N, C-alpha and C positions, 0 to 999 in steps of 0.2 A: 469358599476359601479365598481370602484376599491374596492377590499376587503381589510380590515384591519386585523391585527393579534389580536385575542382575548386573547389567552393564550399560554404560553410556558410551557412545562412540561418535566422534565428530569427523566429518569428511569435507574436503574441498572438491570442487568441480570447476574446471575452466575450459573454455573453448567449445567448439561444436555448436554454438548457439545456445548452450545451456544456461548462460548468464544473460538475463535480459538487459543488463547495463553494459554489455560488451558487444553490441551489434555494430557491424562494420559494413563497408561497401555501399554507402549511400542510403542507409536505413533512415527513415524519417525521424526516428527517436534520437538521432545524433546530428541532425541537420540544422545547425545554427539556432538552437533553442536558447532563449535568453536565460542567463544564470547570474549568480552573484559575481562570477568571474568575467562577465561581459565587459566590464570597465577596462579590462586588459586586452588590447587587440590580439595578442598572440594566442589567447585562449577563448576567442569569441566564436569561432566557427564550429567548434566541436566540443562536446562535453567530455569525450574521451581525452582530449588534449590536456585537460587539467586533472585527469585521473579518476573520473567517475567509475571507471571499470576496474580499478586496481585491486579491490578487495576480492571480487569473485563470489561465488555461491558457497554457502555453508549448508551442509546437510547433517542433521543430528538424528541418530538412531538411539532409541531407548528400548532395551530388551528386558522382558519380564522373566521370572524364574522358570516359566513353562516354555520359553522359546519364542513367545509372541513378540513381534517387533512393531513399534510405532515410530514414525519419523516426522520431522519438520524441516522446512526449507526457509532460508532467509538470505540476506546479503551481509556477509561478515568474513567470508574467506578464511585464510590461514590464521589471522589474529583472533578471529572468533573461535576457531577450532582450539587454539591454545587456551583461551579462557574456559571453554567447556571442559576440556580434558584435564587441565592442570588445577582448575579451581572449582567450578560449579558441580562437577560430577559427584563430588563427595556428599552432596546434599540429597542425591537420588539413590545411589547404590545401596541396597539393603532396606530402602524405605518402601512402605506400601505404595503401590502405583496410583492409588486413588487419592492420595493426600496432596492434591494439587495446591491447595491454599498454603499449607505449611511449607512445601517445597519452594513455592514462589517467594514467600516471605523470607525464607532463609537465603535464597540466591540473591535477592535484592539487598537485604540487610548486610550480607557479608561482602558485597561489592560496592557499597556506598562510598568507600574511601577512594575509589577510582572509576566509579561508574555513573549511575543516575540517569544517563541518557546515552544515545549514540550506540557505539559498538557493543558495549556490555548489554544494553537492553536488547539489541538484536540477538545476541547469544541466548539470553534468557528467553526471548520470544520463541526461538527455534526449539529449545528444550520444552517449553510449555506446550507448543503445538504438537511435539512428538508425544508428550504425555497424554494429551487429549486423543490423539490418534490411537495410541496404545490402549487407553481405557475403553474407547469405542470398540476396538477389536476384541478385547477381553469380555466385554458385555454383549457383543454381537449387535451393536447399535450404531447407526450413523451419529456423528457429532450433533447434528441439528436436533435429533431426537433427545439427546441428553440435555440439550438446552431448553427443552420444553416443547419442541415440535414446531413445524412450519406454521406461520400465520397466513400464508397465501400459497396457492398451488404452484404458481410460477413467479420467479423474481424478475422484474423489469430491469433493463440496463440502459445506460448511455455509453457511448464509445469515445475513448480518448485516442486521437490519431490525427494525421494530417489531412484527412478527407471526410469531414462530416457529411458531405453530400452523398458519398458512397455508403456511409453508415446509415443514413436515412433509408436508402434502398434496401438495406439489410434488416430493417425493422426496429432499429434502436430508437429510443425516445428523444435522444439528443446527441450532439457531438461536441467534444471539447478539443480545441486546437491549441497548440503551444504558441506563445508569443515569441517572435523572433528578435525583437528589438528591445533594448533597455535604455535607461537614461543617457548612457554614453553615446547613443546614436542620435541624440538630439531631436529637434522638431521633425526633421525629415523621417527619422525612424518611427516616430509616433504616427505620423501621417501614413507611412507605409503599412503599419500594423492595422490602422483603422480601415484602410482600403482593402487589405486582405480579408478582414472580417465582413466588410460590406459586400465584397464580391461573393463570399460564401453565403451570406444572408439572401442574396438575390437568387440563388439556385436551390434553396431549400424551402420547404413550406413554412408559412408564418407561425404555425404552432410547434415546429420542430425546435427544440432547445439548442441554443448556441452558447458555448461557454469558452472562457479564455484561461489557460493555465500559464501563470507567470513565473513559477518555479523560483520564488524568493529573490527575483532579480530587480525589483523596482524600489522606489522610495515613496513616501506618502504623497509628496507633491506630484510626481509623475503618475502614480497610480490614480490620483484624483482626476487628473486631466484625461488619462486614458479611459477611466470609467465613464466620465461625462461624454466623451466622444463615442464610445462604443454603445452607450445607452441609446443613441440615435439609430443604431442598426439592430436594436432589440436583443442585446446580450443578456443572457439569463443570469450569469454570475461571473465574478472575477475571483480567481483562485490563487491563493498563496503568493500575493504580490510582495510581501516583506519577509525579512529573515524571521525564523521561528521565535526568537527571543524578544522581538520588538512588540510586546503585548500592548504597550502604550501607543505605538504607531497604528496597530490594528484597530484599537478602540477609537482613535481619532479618525482614521480612514472610514470606518463604518458610519460615522456621523456625516461624512462628506459624500457618501455614495448616493447616486441618483435614486429617487424613489422607485421601488420595484426591482432594483438590481440587488442580488445577493452577494455577500462577501463570505468566502469559504477558505478554510485553512486547516492545518493539523497533520498533514502528511508526514512532516518531519518533527512532530511533537511526540512526547513519550510520557507515560504513566498518568495516573489519575491526578497527580499534583500539577503537571504541566497543563492538562486539559481543564483543570479547575481554574487556572489563571485565565485561560481563554474564555471560559463560560462566565466567571464572576465579573470579569472586566468588560463583558459584552463585546468581545472582539470580532465575532463572526455570526453568521446565520446558520451555517452547517459546519460540523467538524468532520474531518476526514482521516482518522487514525489508520495507520497501516498495521495490521495485526502481526506482521513479521518484525516490526520495529518498535511498537509502542509498549511492549511487555507481554505479548502473546494474547491468547484468547481469554485467559483468566483475568488479565488486566483490562482488556477491551470490555468485558462485561461490567467491570466497575465504572469505567469511563462512560459506558452507555447509560448507566443509571443516573449519573450526574447530568448528562445531556438531556435525558428524558425529563428529569425534574425541572430543568431550565427551559424546556420547550424548544430544544435545538435538535435538528435532525442529525443522525449519524450515518454518513455515507462513506464507508471505508475506502481507502486508497487501494486499488488493484488487488493484488495478493491472491487471486484465483480462489480455489476451493476453501482456503483458510478463512476468507471473509464471507464467501457465499453461505457457508453453514451458519454463520452468525446472522447475517442480514435477513435471511428468509424466516428467522424466528422473532424478528423485532418489528413492531408496528411503526416505530419511529426511524426505521431504515427502509423506506418504501421503494427504493431503487438502488442499484449498485453500479459501480464503474467496471467497464471491461476495457482493458488495455489492448489496443490493436497491435499485435506483434508482427503482423505481415509487413515487410519492408516498405510497401507502398500503401499500407492500410486499406488494401482493396479486398482482403479476404479475412474471414474469421478463423483464426488459428489459436490453439491453446497457448496461454501465456507462458507456461513453463516448458513447452516443447523444446527439446526431446526428453527432458529429464523425467517427466512424470508420464505414466501410463494410466489411461482411463480418465484423464482430465476433461471435465465437461465444458462445453462452450454454449453460449446463447444461440437459440434458433429463433429467427424472426424477432430478435431483440429481447427474448425472455428465456429463462432457464429453470428447470425443475431438478431436484436432487433425488437420487434413488436411495435404496435402503442398504447399500453396501456399508459395512461397519467402518468406523473411523471416518476419515475424510474422504474415503472412497477412491483413493489413488494409490499407485505403487511406483516404486523407483524403477526406471528403465535399466535393465542389466547391461545394456549396450553403452551406457554412459559411464565412463571410467571415473571411479571415486578414489581419492587418495586420502589416507589417514596420516596427516603430518606429525601428529603427536599422540602419545598414549600415556596412560597413567597406571601406576601400580597400586 
């Protein structure tokens, strides 16, 4: 008997470390990371200073008519909760829970006049993830099994954090450091960045991957000079150096990159149409969609097919179990990102701690998934959720 969706609920959660964008007290993730706002001195030292943390976490629950509940997590906070409750819920309630394609298309089509990317896609993503979680629980299967099953026993990882040298000791295949200086910091800033990566290169093995995360902060000229300088210290890839909409800049930059260095991007891109631009314009060597922002797992599968046909790897941005279940089923996602959420990047801790219970983490740089239905995690009842809006 096909189950239908009885109710959709959207919650916010703030504080207590539950929002990974809202880390305080000297956390590496907020320690002068270069951003598009680095050109303004008042907003250069901290990403929280310009409001990276203002949205907070969005949790969407989808309950079936038999009481089974699936949930999804993303960054959208109270505005996202409004969109879910007051607009998108109508396309789910009363619908068969397995009609993922129709529900996705209706949510996207109905929100085109104010959506297409950003906050609305975050909300759609959370709903879509909740539906996949629900469907797995109804069928008694983990999500990765519903995607065709794992293609490898254990998924390898690289680590994103301030200490790639420590990540190497934990068994990760590579380490990605944030770039701290942007064009506004001039030649001295560029030299400081190069020295930072050179110092790290000197203390890790030659075959350990070293990558640079630029978080949309550079321009084509600066990124070209930085790539050339970092090539000398064996940088594996330069990530997201330009703003997401500058497809032409990415295409030009890729032709300027040193031979052997990869250009990666896509963390802040959304939908198959956005990634089609990246792929057809040959903007990068690896795409990095975030399953909580790009349109959910249903859309990530479409994006993945485009990338595979173009010979481009798909290495999703962070997003914990939501991307792990995808990546372990795809040959062209041979490794994944693990975001080091420990304040000093010196320990492996779950990305969404304390919000999720049962969240797996890599051991010696790799991870396997068990057969727990859905995404295999549950909400921590000790994390207070607030439902700011309801719908009748």
